[in-house]
C-alpha positions as a Markdown table, in Angstrom:
| # | Residue | x | y | z |
|---|---|---|---|---|
| 1 | Met | -39.0 | 15.0 | -2.0 |
| 2 | Pro | -41.1 | 17.6 | -4.1 |
| 3 | Asn | -39.5 | 21.1 | -4.4 |
| 4 | Thr | -42.7 | 22.5 | -2.5 |
| 5 | Cys | -42.7 | 20.9 | 0.1 |
| 6 | Arg | -39.2 | 21.3 | 0.8 |
| 7 | Ser | -40.1 | 25.1 | 0.7 |
| 8 | Met | -42.8 | 24.4 | 2.7 |
| 9 | Met | -40.6 | 23.0 | 5.4 |
| 10 | Met | -37.5 | 25.6 | 5.2 |
| 11 | Met | -40.5 | 28.5 | 6.0 |
| 12 | Leu | -41.9 | 26.6 | 8.9 |
| 13 | Leu | -38.4 | 26.6 | 10.8 |
| 14 | Met | -37.9 | 29.9 | 10.1 |
| 15 | Met | -41.1 | 31.1 | 11.3 |
| 16 | Leu | -40.7 | 29.5 | 14.8 |
| 17 | Thr | -38.1 | 31.5 | 15.8 |
| 18 | Leu | -39.4 | 34.9 | 15.0 |
| 19 | Phe | -40.5 | 35.4 | 19.2 |
| 20 | Ser | -37.0 | 33.8 | 20.1 |
| 21 | Asp | -34.1 | 35.9 | 21.7 |
| 22 | Pro | -32.5 | 37.4 | 18.0 |
| 23 | Val | -28.6 | 35.8 | 18.3 |
| 24 | Ala | -30.0 | 32.3 | 19.8 |
| 25 | Ala | -32.8 | 32.1 | 16.8 |
| 26 | Ala | -29.9 | 32.9 | 14.3 |
| 27 | Ala | -27.9 | 30.3 | 15.3 |
| 28 | Asp | -30.6 | 27.8 | 16.1 |
| 29 | Gln | -32.4 | 28.3 | 12.9 |
| 30 | Leu | -29.0 | 28.1 | 10.8 |
| 31 | Ser | -28.2 | 24.7 | 13.1 |
| 32 | Lys | -32.0 | 23.8 | 11.8 |
| 33 | Leu | -31.6 | 24.4 | 8.2 |
| 34 | Gln | -28.1 | 22.6 | 8.0 |
| 35 | Tyr | -29.7 | 19.7 | 9.1 |
| 36 | Leu | -33.2 | 19.4 | 7.2 |
| 37 | Lys | -30.3 | 19.5 | 4.4 |
| 38 | Asn | -28.6 | 16.8 | 5.1 |
| 39 | Ser | -31.4 | 14.7 | 6.0 |
| 40 | Leu | -32.8 | 15.7 | 2.6 |
| 41 | Phe | -29.3 | 14.5 | 1.2 |
| 42 | Arg | -29.5 | 11.5 | 2.4 |
| 43 | Arg | -33.3 | 10.5 | 1.1 |
| 44 | Glu | -32.4 | 11.0 | -2.2 |
| 45 | Leu | -29.7 | 8.8 | -1.8 |
| 46 | Leu | -32.2 | 6.3 | -0.3 |
| 47 | Ser | -34.5 | 7.1 | -2.7 |
| 48 | Gly | -31.9 | 7.0 | -5.8 |
| 49 | Ser | -33.2 | 10.2 | -7.0 |
| 50 | Ala | -29.8 | 11.9 | -6.3 |
| 51 | Pro | -27.8 | 13.2 | -8.6 |
| 52 | His | -24.5 | 11.8 | -9.6 |
| 53 | Phe | -22.5 | 14.7 | -8.2 |
| 54 | Ser | -23.4 | 17.2 | -5.6 |
| 55 | Arg | -21.6 | 20.7 | -4.5 |
| 56 | Leu | -21.1 | 20.9 | -1.3 |
| 57 | Asn | -19.9 | 24.0 | 1.1 |
| 58 | Gly | -19.4 | 25.6 | -2.7 |
| 59 | Val | -16.9 | 23.1 | -3.7 |
| 60 | Gly | -17.3 | 20.5 | -6.4 |
| 61 | Pro | -18.6 | 18.8 | -8.2 |
| 62 | Val | -18.4 | 16.0 | -5.8 |
| 63 | Tyr | -18.8 | 12.9 | -8.0 |
| 64 | Asp | -20.0 | 10.2 | -5.0 |
| 65 | Val | -18.7 | 6.8 | -6.4 |
| 66 | Arg | -21.6 | 4.8 | -4.5 |
| 67 | Thr | -24.1 | 6.6 | -6.7 |
| 68 | Tyr | -22.6 | 4.9 | -9.4 |
| 69 | Gly | -23.3 | 1.4 | -8.0 |
| 70 | Ala | -19.5 | 1.1 | -6.1 |
| 71 | Asp | -20.1 | -1.4 | -3.2 |
| 72 | Pro | -18.3 | 0.3 | 0.0 |
| 73 | Thr | -18.4 | -2.8 | 1.7 |
| 74 | Gly | -15.3 | -4.5 | -0.8 |
| 75 | Arg | -17.8 | -7.6 | -1.2 |
| 76 | Asn | -18.8 | -7.2 | -4.7 |
| 77 | Asp | -16.3 | -5.7 | -7.9 |
| 78 | Ser | -16.3 | -1.6 | -8.0 |
| 79 | Thr | -14.9 | -1.3 | -11.3 |
| 80 | Glu | -16.9 | -0.4 | -13.2 |
| 81 | Ala | -18.7 | 2.3 | -11.2 |
| 82 | Ile | -15.4 | 4.3 | -10.2 |
| 83 | Leu | -14.6 | 4.4 | -13.8 |
| 84 | Asn | -17.7 | 5.6 | -14.9 |
| 85 | Ala | -17.5 | 8.2 | -11.9 |
| 86 | Leu | -13.9 | 9.3 | -13.3 |
| 87 | Ser | -15.4 | 9.4 | -16.9 |
| 88 | Asp | -18.4 | 12.1 | -15.9 |
| 89 | Ala | -15.7 | 14.0 | -13.7 |
| 90 | Phe | -13.4 | 14.3 | -16.4 |
| 91 | Asn | -16.6 | 15.4 | -19.3 |
| 92 | Lys | -17.6 | 17.7 | -17.1 |
| 93 | Arg | -15.4 | 20.6 | -18.6 |
| 94 | Ser | -15.6 | 23.9 | -17.0 |
| 95 | Ser | -16.0 | 27.2 | -18.5 |
| 96 | Asn | -12.5 | 28.2 | -16.8 |
| 97 | Gly | -10.7 | 27.3 | -19.8 |
| 98 | Thr | -7.3 | 25.6 | -19.7 |
| 99 | Leu | -4.5 | 25.1 | -17.5 |
| 100 | Ile | -0.9 | 24.3 | -19.1 |
| 101 | Thr | -1.6 | 24.2 | -22.8 |
| 102 | Asp | -3.7 | 21.5 | -23.8 |
| 103 | Val | -4.9 | 20.7 | -20.2 |
| 104 | Tyr | -8.7 | 21.6 | -19.3 |
| 105 | Asp | -9.5 | 22.7 | -15.8 |
| 106 | Leu | -12.4 | 20.5 | -14.1 |
| 107 | Gly | -12.7 | 22.9 | -11.6 |
| 108 | Gly | -12.1 | 20.6 | -8.5 |
| 109 | Ala | -14.0 | 18.0 | -9.1 |
| 110 | Gln | -14.0 | 15.4 | -6.8 |
| 111 | Val | -14.6 | 12.0 | -7.2 |
| 112 | Tyr | -15.3 | 10.9 | -3.5 |
| 113 | Leu | -15.1 | 7.3 | -1.9 |
| 114 | Ala | -16.8 | 8.1 | 1.3 |
| 115 | Gly | -15.5 | 6.6 | 3.3 |
| 116 | Gly | -16.1 | 2.6 | 1.8 |
| 117 | Thr | -13.9 | -0.2 | 1.1 |
| 118 | Tyr | -13.7 | -1.2 | -2.7 |
| 119 | Thr | -12.6 | -3.5 | -4.8 |
| 120 | Ile | -11.5 | -3.3 | -8.2 |
| 121 | Ser | -10.3 | -5.8 | -10.6 |
| 122 | Arg | -7.9 | -3.7 | -13.0 |
| 123 | Pro | -6.4 | -0.7 | -12.9 |
| 124 | Leu | -8.6 | 2.7 | -12.8 |
| 125 | Arg | -7.3 | 4.7 | -15.6 |
| 126 | Phe | -8.3 | 8.1 | -16.3 |
| 127 | Pro | -10.3 | 7.8 | -19.6 |
| 128 | Ala | -8.6 | 10.6 | -21.7 |
| 129 | Pro | -5.7 | 13.2 | -21.7 |
| 130 | Gly | -5.9 | 16.8 | -21.1 |
| 131 | Ala | -7.6 | 17.7 | -18.2 |
| 132 | Gly | -6.4 | 18.9 | -14.7 |
| 133 | Asn | -7.8 | 20.1 | -11.3 |
| 134 | Val | -9.5 | 17.0 | -9.6 |
| 135 | Gln | -9.0 | 15.3 | -6.8 |
| 136 | Ile | -9.7 | 11.5 | -5.7 |
| 137 | His | -10.0 | 11.0 | -1.6 |
| 138 | Gly | -11.3 | 9.7 | 0.9 |
| 139 | Gly | -11.6 | 5.9 | 1.4 |
| 140 | Thr | -9.6 | 2.5 | 0.7 |
| 141 | Ile | -9.0 | 1.1 | -3.0 |
| 142 | Arg | -8.0 | -2.8 | -3.1 |
| 143 | Ala | -6.7 | -5.1 | -5.8 |
| 144 | Ser | -8.9 | -8.1 | -6.3 |
| 145 | Asp | -7.4 | -11.5 | -6.7 |
| 146 | Ala | -8.3 | -11.5 | -10.7 |
| 147 | Phe | -6.0 | -8.0 | -11.1 |
| 148 | Pro | -3.6 | -7.7 | -13.5 |
| 149 | Ala | -0.1 | -8.9 | -12.4 |
| 150 | Lys | 2.3 | -5.8 | -12.4 |
| 151 | Gly | -0.6 | -3.1 | -12.8 |
| 152 | Tyr | -1.0 | -0.4 | -11.0 |
| 153 | Leu | -4.5 | 0.5 | -9.0 |
| 154 | Ile | -4.6 | 4.4 | -10.4 |
| 155 | Asp | -2.7 | 4.7 | -13.2 |
| 156 | Leu | -2.3 | 8.3 | -14.5 |
| 157 | Thr | -1.4 | 6.8 | -18.0 |
| 158 | Pro | -2.9 | 8.5 | -21.4 |
| 159 | Pro | -4.9 | 5.6 | -22.8 |
| 160 | His | -4.1 | 4.1 | -26.2 |
| 161 | Gly | -5.0 | 6.0 | -29.3 |
| 162 | Ala | -4.1 | 9.3 | -26.9 |
| 163 | Pro | -2.8 | 12.8 | -29.1 |
| 164 | Lys | 1.2 | 12.2 | -29.8 |
| 165 | Gly | 3.5 | 15.3 | -29.2 |
| 166 | Val | 1.3 | 16.7 | -26.1 |
| 167 | Ala | 3.5 | 18.2 | -23.5 |
| 168 | Tyr | 1.4 | 17.0 | -20.6 |
| 169 | Ser | -0.9 | 14.5 | -20.2 |
| 170 | Tyr | -2.6 | 15.9 | -16.8 |
| 171 | Glu | -1.8 | 18.8 | -14.2 |
| 172 | Phe | -2.6 | 19.2 | -10.6 |
| 173 | Ile | -4.4 | 15.8 | -10.1 |
| 174 | Thr | -4.9 | 14.9 | -7.0 |
| 175 | Leu | -5.0 | 11.8 | -4.7 |
| 176 | Arg | -5.3 | 12.3 | -1.2 |
| 177 | Asn | -6.8 | 10.1 | 2.2 |
| 178 | Leu | -6.7 | 6.9 | 0.5 |
| 179 | Leu | -5.3 | 3.5 | 1.9 |
| 180 | Leu | -4.1 | 1.7 | -1.5 |
| 181 | Asp | -3.7 | -2.4 | -1.1 |
| 182 | Val | -2.5 | -4.0 | -4.0 |
| 183 | Asn | -2.6 | -7.7 | -3.1 |
| 184 | Tyr | 1.2 | -8.5 | -4.3 |
| 185 | Arg | -0.2 | -8.3 | -7.9 |
| 186 | Gly | 1.4 | -4.5 | -8.9 |
| 187 | Gly | 1.9 | -1.5 | -8.0 |
| 188 | Gly | 0.0 | 1.1 | -6.6 |
| 189 | Ile | 0.2 | 4.8 | -8.0 |
| 190 | Ser | 1.7 | 5.1 | -12.0 |
| 191 | Ile | 2.0 | 8.4 | -12.5 |
| 192 | Thr | 3.4 | 9.2 | -16.5 |
| 193 | Asn | 4.2 | 12.6 | -18.1 |
| 194 | Ser | 2.2 | 14.5 | -15.3 |
| 195 | Leu | 2.7 | 18.1 | -14.1 |
| 196 | Arg | 2.0 | 18.8 | -10.6 |
| 197 | Thr | 0.9 | 15.4 | -9.0 |
| 198 | Ser | -0.3 | 15.9 | -5.6 |
| 199 | Ile | 0.4 | 12.4 | -3.0 |
| 200 | Asp | -1.4 | 13.4 | -0.1 |
| 201 | Asn | -1.7 | 11.3 | 3.5 |
| 202 | Cys | -2.2 | 8.0 | 1.5 |
| 203 | Tyr | -0.9 | 4.5 | 2.6 |
| 204 | Val | 0.5 | 2.0 | -0.1 |
| 205 | Thr | 1.1 | -1.7 | 0.9 |
| 206 | His | 1.4 | -5.1 | -0.6 |
| 207 | Phe | 2.8 | -4.1 | -3.9 |
| 208 | Thr | 5.5 | -6.1 | -6.0 |
| 209 | Thr | 6.5 | -3.8 | -8.2 |
| 210 | Glu | 6.5 | -0.3 | -7.0 |
| 211 | Gly | 4.3 | 1.5 | -4.6 |
| 212 | Ile | 4.7 | 5.0 | -6.4 |
| 213 | Ile | 6.6 | 5.9 | -9.8 |
| 214 | Ser | 6.4 | 9.1 | -11.5 |
| 215 | Arg | 7.9 | 8.8 | -15.0 |
| 216 | Gly | 8.3 | 11.9 | -17.3 |
| 217 | Gly | 6.3 | 15.3 | -16.3 |
| 218 | His | 7.6 | 16.9 | -13.3 |
| 219 | Glu | 6.7 | 18.2 | -9.9 |
| 220 | Thr | 5.1 | 15.0 | -8.3 |
| 221 | Ser | 5.1 | 16.0 | -4.7 |
| 222 | Ile | 4.5 | 12.9 | -2.4 |
| 223 | His | 4.2 | 14.4 | 1.5 |
| 224 | Asn | 2.3 | 13.0 | 4.7 |
| 225 | Ser | 2.3 | 9.4 | 3.4 |
| 226 | Phe | 3.3 | 5.5 | 4.8 |
| 227 | Leu | 4.4 | 2.9 | 2.4 |
| 228 | Gly | 5.3 | -0.5 | 2.7 |
| 229 | Gln | 5.2 | -4.2 | 0.6 |
| 230 | His | 4.3 | -5.9 | 4.1 |
| 231 | Ile | 2.4 | -4.1 | 6.8 |
| 232 | Thr | 5.1 | -4.3 | 10.0 |
| 233 | Gly | 6.1 | -1.9 | 12.7 |
| 234 | Gly | 10.3 | -3.0 | 12.0 |
| 235 | Gly | 12.2 | -6.1 | 13.2 |
| 236 | Asp | 10.5 | -8.2 | 10.9 |
| 237 | Pro | 10.9 | -11.7 | 10.3 |
| 238 | Lys | 10.5 | -11.9 | 7.1 |
| 239 | Glu | 12.9 | -8.4 | 6.4 |
| 240 | Arg | 15.2 | -10.5 | 3.9 |
| 241 | Asp | 12.1 | -11.5 | 1.7 |
| 242 | Phe | 10.9 | -8.3 | 0.7 |
| 243 | Ser | 11.0 | -7.0 | -2.6 |
| 244 | Gly | 9.5 | -3.6 | -5.2 |
| 245 | Thr | 10.3 | 0.0 | -4.5 |
| 246 | Ala | 8.3 | 1.9 | -2.2 |
| 247 | Ile | 9.2 | 4.9 | -4.8 |
| 248 | Thr | 10.3 | 5.2 | -8.5 |
| 249 | Leu | 11.5 | 9.0 | -9.5 |
| 250 | Ala | 12.0 | 8.7 | -13.4 |
| 251 | Gly | 11.2 | 12.5 | -14.0 |
| 252 | Asn | 12.8 | 15.7 | -12.7 |
| 253 | Asp | 11.8 | 18.6 | -10.1 |
| 254 | Asn | 10.0 | 15.5 | -7.7 |
| 255 | Ile | 9.4 | 16.1 | -4.0 |
| 256 | Val | 9.4 | 13.7 | -1.2 |
| 257 | Thr | 8.6 | 15.1 | 2.2 |
| 258 | Asp | 7.6 | 13.6 | 5.7 |
| 259 | Val | 6.7 | 10.3 | 4.2 |
| 260 | Val | 7.5 | 6.6 | 6.2 |
| 261 | Val | 9.0 | 3.9 | 3.9 |
| 262 | Phe | 8.4 | 0.7 | 5.9 |
| 263 | Ser | 8.9 | -2.2 | 3.7 |
| 264 | Ala | 10.5 | -2.7 | 0.7 |
| 265 | Ala | 14.0 | -3.8 | -1.1 |
| 266 | Thr | 14.7 | -0.4 | -2.1 |
| 267 | Gly | 12.8 | 3.1 | -0.5 |
| 268 | Val | 13.0 | 5.1 | -3.0 |
| 269 | Phe | 15.0 | 4.5 | -6.7 |
| 270 | Ile | 16.1 | 7.9 | -8.5 |
| 271 | Ser | 16.9 | 8.7 | -11.8 |
| 272 | Gly | 15.8 | 11.8 | -12.6 |
| 273 | Gln | 17.7 | 14.9 | -11.7 |
| 274 | Ala | 16.5 | 18.1 | -9.0 |
| 275 | Asn | 14.9 | 15.7 | -6.8 |
| 276 | Ile | 14.6 | 16.9 | -2.8 |
| 277 | Leu | 14.1 | 14.3 | -0.6 |
| 278 | Thr | 13.4 | 15.5 | 3.0 |
| 279 | Gly | 11.9 | 14.5 | 6.3 |
| 280 | Val | 11.5 | 10.7 | 5.2 |
| 281 | His | 12.0 | 7.6 | 7.1 |
| 282 | Phe | 13.6 | 5.0 | 5.4 |
| 283 | Tyr | 13.3 | 1.4 | 7.6 |
| 284 | Asn | 12.4 | -0.8 | 4.3 |
| 285 | Lys | 14.9 | -3.6 | 4.4 |
| 286 | Ala | 18.1 | -3.4 | 6.2 |
| 287 | Thr | 21.4 | -3.0 | 4.2 |
| 288 | Ala | 23.0 | -6.2 | 6.1 |
| 289 | Leu | 20.2 | -8.0 | 4.3 |
| 290 | Gly | 20.7 | -6.4 | 0.9 |
| 291 | Gly | 18.0 | -3.7 | 1.0 |
| 292 | Thr | 18.8 | 0.0 | 0.0 |
| 293 | Gly | 17.3 | 3.3 | 1.3 |
| 294 | Ile | 17.7 | 5.7 | -1.1 |
| 295 | Tyr | 19.2 | 4.2 | -4.6 |
| 296 | Val | 20.2 | 7.6 | -7.3 |
| 297 | Lys | 21.1 | 6.1 | -10.2 |
| 298 | Leu | 21.9 | 9.1 | -12.5 |
| 299 | Pro | 25.5 | 9.0 | -13.5 |
| 300 | Gly | 27.5 | 12.1 | -14.0 |
| 301 | Arg | 23.7 | 14.2 | -13.5 |
| 302 | Thr | 22.6 | 13.6 | -10.4 |
| 303 | Leu | 21.7 | 16.9 | -8.7 |
| 304 | Thr | 19.9 | 15.7 | -6.1 |
| 305 | Arg | 19.5 | 16.8 | -2.1 |
| 306 | Ile | 18.8 | 14.8 | 0.6 |
| 307 | Val | 18.1 | 16.0 | 3.6 |
| 308 | Asn | 16.8 | 15.5 | 7.0 |
| 309 | Cys | 15.9 | 12.4 | 6.5 |
| 310 | Tyr | 16.2 | 8.9 | 9.0 |
| 311 | Met | 18.5 | 6.0 | 7.2 |
| 312 | Asp | 17.0 | 3.5 | 9.7 |
| 313 | Tyr | 19.5 | 0.2 | 9.3 |
| 314 | Thr | 19.3 | 1.1 | 5.5 |
| 315 | Gly | 21.8 | 3.2 | 4.0 |
| 316 | Ile | 22.3 | 5.5 | 0.4 |
| 317 | Val | 24.3 | 4.8 | -2.9 |
| 318 | Ala | 25.1 | 7.3 | -5.4 |
| 319 | Glu | 26.3 | 6.0 | -9.0 |
| 320 | Asp | 28.9 | 8.7 | -10.3 |
| 321 | Pro | 27.9 | 11.4 | -7.9 |
| 322 | Val | 27.8 | 15.3 | -9.6 |
| 323 | Gln | 26.0 | 17.6 | -7.8 |
| 324 | Leu | 25.0 | 15.6 | -4.9 |
| 325 | Leu | 23.9 | 16.6 | -1.0 |
| 326 | Ile | 23.2 | 14.2 | 1.8 |
| 327 | Ala | 22.8 | 16.7 | 4.6 |
| 328 | Asn | 21.3 | 16.9 | 8.8 |
| 329 | Ser | 20.2 | 13.5 | 8.6 |
| 330 | Leu | 20.3 | 10.5 | 10.9 |
| 331 | Phe | 22.2 | 7.0 | 10.3 |
| 332 | Ile | 21.7 | 3.7 | 12.8 |
| 333 | Gly | 22.1 | 0.6 | 13.0 |
| 334 | Asp | 26.0 | 0.5 | 10.5 |
| 335 | Ala | 23.8 | 2.2 | 8.1 |
| 336 | Tyr | 26.3 | 4.1 | 5.1 |
| 337 | Val | 26.8 | 6.2 | 2.5 |
| 338 | Leu | 28.1 | 4.5 | -0.5 |
| 339 | Leu | 29.5 | 5.9 | -3.9 |
| 340 | Lys | 29.9 | 3.9 | -6.8 |
| 341 | Ser | 32.1 | 4.7 | -9.5 |
| 342 | Val | 30.8 | 4.2 | -12.9 |
| 343 | Asn | 32.9 | 6.2 | -15.0 |
| 344 | Gly | 35.4 | 7.4 | -12.4 |
| 345 | Val | 33.4 | 10.5 | -12.1 |
| 346 | Ile | 32.6 | 12.2 | -8.5 |
| 347 | Asp | 32.4 | 16.0 | -8.7 |
| 348 | Gly | 29.7 | 18.6 | -6.4 |
| 349 | Val | 29.2 | 16.0 | -3.5 |
| 350 | Asn | 28.2 | 17.3 | -0.4 |
| 351 | Ile | 27.9 | 14.9 | 2.6 |
| 352 | Val | 28.0 | 16.8 | 5.7 |
| 353 | Asp | 26.4 | 17.8 | 9.4 |
| 354 | Asn | 24.7 | 14.1 | 9.5 |
| 355 | Gln | 25.0 | 11.6 | 12.8 |
| 356 | Phe | 26.2 | 8.5 | 12.5 |
| 357 | Ser | 25.5 | 5.2 | 14.9 |
| 358 | Gly | 26.8 | 2.0 | 14.4 |
| 359 | Ser | 27.9 | -1.2 | 16.1 |
| 360 | Asn | 30.9 | -1.7 | 13.7 |
| 361 | Gln | 34.0 | -0.1 | 13.8 |
| 362 | Gln | 35.2 | -0.9 | 10.5 |
| 363 | Asn | 32.7 | 0.0 | 8.4 |
| 364 | Gly | 32.9 | 3.8 | 7.5 |
| 365 | Ile | 30.1 | 6.2 | 7.1 |
| 366 | Val | 31.1 | 7.0 | 3.9 |
| 367 | Gln | 32.3 | 4.2 | 1.5 |
| 368 | Leu | 33.7 | 3.9 | -1.9 |
| 369 | Asp | 32.6 | 1.0 | -4.6 |
| 370 | Glu | 35.4 | 1.2 | -7.2 |
| 371 | Ser | 35.3 | -2.4 | -8.0 |
| 372 | Lys | 34.5 | -1.3 | -11.7 |
| 373 | Thr | 36.9 | 1.6 | -11.9 |
| 374 | Pro | 38.3 | 3.8 | -9.8 |
| 375 | Phe | 37.3 | 7.4 | -9.4 |
| 376 | Asn | 40.2 | 9.1 | -11.3 |
| 377 | Lys | 37.9 | 12.1 | -12.4 |
| 378 | Val | 37.6 | 14.1 | -8.7 |
| 379 | Gly | 36.4 | 17.1 | -8.9 |
| 380 | Ser | 35.2 | 18.8 | -5.3 |
| 381 | Val | 33.9 | 16.6 | -2.6 |
| 382 | Leu | 33.4 | 17.7 | 1.1 |
| 383 | Val | 32.5 | 15.2 | 3.5 |
| 384 | Asp | 32.8 | 17.1 | 6.8 |
| 385 | Arg | 31.4 | 18.2 | 10.1 |
| 386 | Asn | 30.1 | 14.3 | 10.9 |
| 387 | Val | 29.4 | 12.8 | 14.0 |
| 388 | Ala | 29.7 | 9.1 | 14.7 |
| 389 | Arg | 29.7 | 6.8 | 17.4 |
| 390 | Thr | 30.8 | 3.2 | 17.2 |
| 391 | Ile | 31.3 | 3.5 | 14.0 |
| 392 | Lys | 34.7 | 4.4 | 11.6 |
| 393 | Ile | 34.5 | 8.0 | 10.7 |
| 394 | Lys | 35.4 | 9.2 | 6.9 |
| 395 | Ser | 36.3 | 12.4 | 5.7 |
| 396 | Thr | 37.8 | 14.3 | 2.9 |
| 397 | Val | 39.6 | 16.8 | 5.6 |
| 398 | Ala | 41.6 | 15.5 | 8.2 |
| 399 | Lys | 43.9 | 17.2 | 11.2 |
| 400 | Gly | 47.0 | 15.0 | 12.5 |
| 401 | Leu | 49.6 | 15.5 | 15.2 |
| 402 | Ala | 53.0 | 13.8 | 15.7 |
| 403 | Gln | 55.6 | 14.0 | 18.4 |
| 404 | Gly | 59.0 | 12.8 | 19.1 |
| 405 | Asn | 63.0 | 13.7 | 18.8 |
| 406 | Gly | 63.9 | 13.3 | 15.6 |
| 407 | Thr | 64.5 | 14.6 | 12.1 |
| 408 | Ser | 61.4 | 13.2 | 10.7 |
| 409 | Trp | 57.7 | 13.1 | 11.9 |
| 410 | Thr | 54.8 | 11.3 | 10.1 |
| 411 | Val | 51.3 | 11.4 | 10.4 |
| 412 | Asp | 49.8 | 8.5 | 8.7 |
| 413 | Phe | 45.4 | 10.0 | 7.2 |
| 414 | Asn | 44.3 | 6.2 | 5.8 |
| 415 | Pro | 42.0 | 5.9 | 8.6 |
| 416 | Ile | 40.4 | 8.7 | 8.1 |
| 417 | Leu | 40.2 | 10.4 | 4.7 |
| 418 | Leu | 37.6 | 8.8 | 2.4 |
| 419 | Phe | 40.1 | 8.7 | -1.2 |
| 420 | Pro | 43.1 | 6.8 | -1.1 |
| 421 | Asn | 46.0 | 8.2 | -2.2 |
| 422 | Arg | 45.4 | 11.6 | -2.5 |
| 423 | Ile | 46.0 | 14.7 | -0.8 |
| 424 | Asp | 45.4 | 18.2 | -2.7 |
| 425 | His | 46.1 | 20.4 | 0.4 |
| 426 | Val | 48.6 | 20.5 | 3.6 |
| 427 | Gln | 49.0 | 22.7 | 6.0 |
| 428 | Tyr | 51.5 | 22.2 | 8.8 |
| 429 | Ser | 53.4 | 24.0 | 11.8 |
| 430 | Val | 56.4 | 22.8 | 13.7 |
| 431 | Arg | 56.7 | 23.6 | 17.3 |
| 432 | Val | 60.0 | 23.2 | 19.2 |
| 433 | Asp | 60.4 | 22.0 | 23.0 |
| 434 | Asp | 63.6 | 24.0 | 23.1 |
| 435 | Thr | 62.7 | 27.9 | 22.1 |
| 436 | Ala | 66.6 | 28.5 | 21.4 |
| 437 | Leu | 66.6 | 26.0 | 18.7 |
| 438 | Phe | 65.0 | 26.9 | 15.6 |
| 439 | Pro | 65.7 | 24.0 | 12.7 |
| 440 | Val | 65.0 | 24.4 | 9.3 |
| 441 | His | 62.4 | 21.8 | 8.5 |
| 442 | Ala | 59.9 | 21.2 | 5.5 |
| 443 | Leu | 57.5 | 19.2 | 3.8 |
| 444 | Arg | 59.0 | 15.6 | 2.1 |
| 445 | Asn | 56.1 | 13.6 | 1.1 |
| 446 | Thr | 52.2 | 13.2 | 1.0 |
| 447 | Thr | 52.1 | 9.7 | -1.0 |
| 448 | Gly | 49.3 | 7.2 | 0.0 |
| 449 | Asn | 48.0 | 9.5 | 2.3 |
| 450 | Ile | 50.7 | 10.2 | 4.5 |
| 451 | Val | 52.2 | 13.3 | 5.1 |
| 452 | Val | 56.3 | 13.8 | 6.3 |
| 453 | Val | 58.0 | 17.0 | 7.7 |
| 454 | Glu | 61.6 | 16.6 | 8.4 |
| 455 | Ser | 64.7 | 19.1 | 9.7 |
| 456 | Asn | 67.6 | 19.9 | 9.7 |
| 457 | Val | 69.0 | 18.8 | 12.9 |
| 458 | Thr | 67.6 | 16.9 | 15.8 |
| 459 | Val | 64.9 | 18.2 | 17.6 |
| 460 | Ser | 62.0 | 17.4 | 20.1 |
| 461 | Ala | 59.0 | 18.8 | 18.5 |
| 462 | Ser | 55.3 | 18.5 | 17.7 |
| 463 | Val | 53.9 | 18.7 | 13.8 |
| 464 | Tyr | 50.4 | 19.8 | 13.4 |
| 465 | Val | 48.9 | 18.6 | 10.0 |
| 466 | Ser | 45.5 | 19.6 | 8.3 |
| 467 | Val | 45.1 | 17.9 | 4.7 |
| 468 | Ala | 42.3 | 17.8 | 2.4 |
| 469 | Gln | 41.7 | 15.7 | -0.2 |
């Protein structure tokens, strides 16, 4: 529509309100102007004369993939169209300068999917490194049957030939309000050497490798999202066959919060330091069927925090944990924490204030795997203040009582203490029933987690013992 016609229509709308109530006229005028603006924009889209990007509500630019020829019905391949939109977004560098060194600020550019479903036949890779402050949002991306096996729908990996030695390839990339259907061809999102990437309100499914993998870089934030290889609400008859990993954190300082992992062999695999998981619900694959909720594979350098999580029939495994916190979490269905010895090192471990519920009294809430080598370098380990129902409590601190008439009292702490044959501290007190007697008594033994207290004369007494490992 010519600019002259547009101006005349707007002036007409304004004149219609001159003789109305001033307040009502102002509101009515704004409403009509907004309607006219939307109408004109829709006409431009239909006529094909619209630019490839626009600015809505003062933010943008917004690159609508439909104007590049992407098919929102999913019937036709939209790979090239979406890649062209990405290319334009990356080439429109603003005058705002850079973010971190060598990363240009794209001014909040948005690649908009407009609520459509788009089929792609190869990964969506950013055209160049060194860019940031851009988001992809608002639709569904589905892999076609021709999508390369082990590829990722969205791949934040620098292209071949990118400059070497750059600290970070991308910064402040946001993926929001997306459904990513991998069609059992590979993975959902791959992030490499990026800084401050945000994945918000995304649903990633039908992956065979990883739903999301973050390698190098740091400060990837994954929140308010859902991941599962198979779409299920739990109790799936094919759960035994679940494979793949929902999230892999192969870098430092990442955050996973308010996330649901509903099917995969492994929920979250961690091989980087200083990561935190909070508010995550795992029912990916039961431990009894070979699944793992969280696997921390960083022997001797763990630095991991797991807080307020829900381990639903699937547990936690940590290799040679050093500085590991597991707190305020719920474990049900005989889920437990397994501490696995690789080099025999364990230190700075706190497993506290958790709830456990099960059906097998033989399983401990915390267990040791010393099949390769025993834990022989044990530092500060606290397993305490946990509550358990129909599952065996395990702890590194315990209290016991022995009563009887004699010269020796024995308290066996093996049923509760975590480490075998290890008591570092003992406190005990003796209460003699006959207050006229004052026997001499002493701690005689702690071998094998069995505490023995003896007296020099036969008395009827109660012996209270507290121990710590």
